[in-house]
C-alpha positions as CSV (number, residue, x, y, z in Angstrom):
1,X,0.0,0.0,0.0
2,X,1.3,3.5,-0.8
3,X,0.2,7.0,-0.1
4,X,0.4,9.7,-2.8
5,X,0.6,13.4,-2.1
6,X,0.3,15.9,-4.8
7,X,0.8,19.6,-4.2
8,X,-0.9,21.9,-6.7
9,X,-0.4,25.7,-6.8
10,X,-3.1,27.3,-8.9
11,X,-3.5,30.7,-10.5
12,X,-5.5,32.6,-7.8
13,X,-8.4,33.3,-10.2
14,X,-8.5,29.6,-11.4
15,X,-9.1,27.8,-8.0
16,X,-12.9,27.8,-8.4
17,X,-12.5,26.3,-11.9
18,X,-10.3,23.6,-10.5
19,X,-12.8,22.9,-7.7
20,X,-15.4,22.3,-10.4
21,X,-13.1,19.9,-12.3
22,X,-12.4,18.1,-9.0
23,X,-16.0,17.8,-8.0
24,X,-16.8,16.3,-11.4
25,X,-13.9,13.8,-11.1
26,X,-13.7,12.8,-7.5
27,X,-16.1,9.9,-7.6
28,X,-14.4,8.3,-10.6
29,X,-11.0,8.7,-8.9
30,X,-12.2,7.2,-5.6
31,X,-13.9,4.3,-7.5
32,X,-10.8,3.6,-9.7
33,X,-9.6,0.0,-9.1
34,X,-6.8,0.1,-6.5
35,X,-7.7,3.5,-5.0
36,X,-8.7,3.0,-1.3
37,X,-8.9,6.7,-0.3
38,X,-8.6,10.2,-1.7
39,X,-9.1,13.6,-0.2
40,X,-8.5,17.2,-1.2
41,X,-6.8,19.6,1.3
42,X,-6.3,23.3,1.1
43,X,-3.4,25.3,2.6
44,X,-4.7,27.6,5.4
45,X,-2.0,30.2,4.7
46,X,-2.2,30.1,0.9
47,X,-5.7,29.5,-0.4
48,X,-4.6,28.7,-4.0
49,X,-2.4,25.8,-2.9
50,X,-4.2,22.5,-2.7
51,X,-3.1,18.9,-2.1
52,X,-4.6,15.6,-2.9
53,X,-3.8,12.7,-0.6
54,X,-4.6,9.2,-1.9
55,X,-4.0,5.7,-0.8
56,X,-3.4,3.0,-3.4
57,X,-3.0,-0.8,-3.3
58,X,0.3,-0.6,-5.1
59,X,2.5,1.4,-7.4
60,X,1.0,-0.7,-10.2
61,X,-2.5,0.4,-9.3
62,X,-1.4,4.1,-9.2
63,X,0.3,3.7,-12.6
64,X,-2.8,2.1,-14.1
65,X,-4.7,5.2,-13.0
66,X,-2.0,7.6,-14.2
67,X,-2.0,5.8,-17.6
68,X,-5.8,5.9,-18.0
69,X,-7.6,8.1,-20.5
70,X,-9.6,9.5,-17.6
71,X,-6.5,10.7,-15.8
72,X,-5.1,12.2,-19.0
73,X,-8.3,14.2,-19.7
74,X,-8.6,15.3,-16.1
75,X,-4.9,16.2,-15.6
76,X,-4.9,18.2,-18.9
77,X,-7.8,20.4,-17.6
78,X,-6.1,20.7,-14.2
79,X,-2.6,21.4,-15.4
80,X,-3.8,24.4,-17.5
81,X,-4.9,26.1,-14.3
82,X,-1.5,25.9,-12.5
83,X,0.6,28.8,-11.4
84,X,3.6,26.5,-10.7
85,X,4.4,22.9,-11.7
86,X,2.8,20.3,-9.4
87,X,4.9,18.4,-7.0
88,X,4.2,14.8,-6.1
89,X,5.4,12.1,-3.7
90,X,4.7,8.4,-3.5
91,X,5.3,7.1,0.0
92,X,5.5,3.8,1.8
93,X,3.7,3.9,5.2
94,X,6.3,3.2,7.9
95,X,4.1,3.6,10.9
96,X,0.4,4.4,11.3
97,X,-2.1,4.6,14.2
98,X,-3.4,1.1,13.3
99,X,0.1,-0.2,14.0
100,X,0.0,1.1,17.6
101,X,-0.5,-1.4,20.4
102,X,-3.3,-0.6,22.8
103,X,-2.1,0.3,26.3
104,X,-4.2,-0.8,29.3
């Protein structure tokens, strides 16, 4: 299982347009085979910086999504709204709350 974090910095006047694209796409992303979770976060200090955090079964699952026609169409619309190039990280979970042992 991997987590994927994508940081997107939008042109300030294009954030609402991105939110529309996201709203139209989020169900298909969340329902994509291998996607276990996906959320959108917004930076409190900089309102035109948003992040997606997603959890995937594997790198292969993420790659299948990233190579899909759906992703290409959605990313093309999204990328056109950027102020800066997106940054992305794929991470292995090293420790999570479910790994904690209960204490009496």
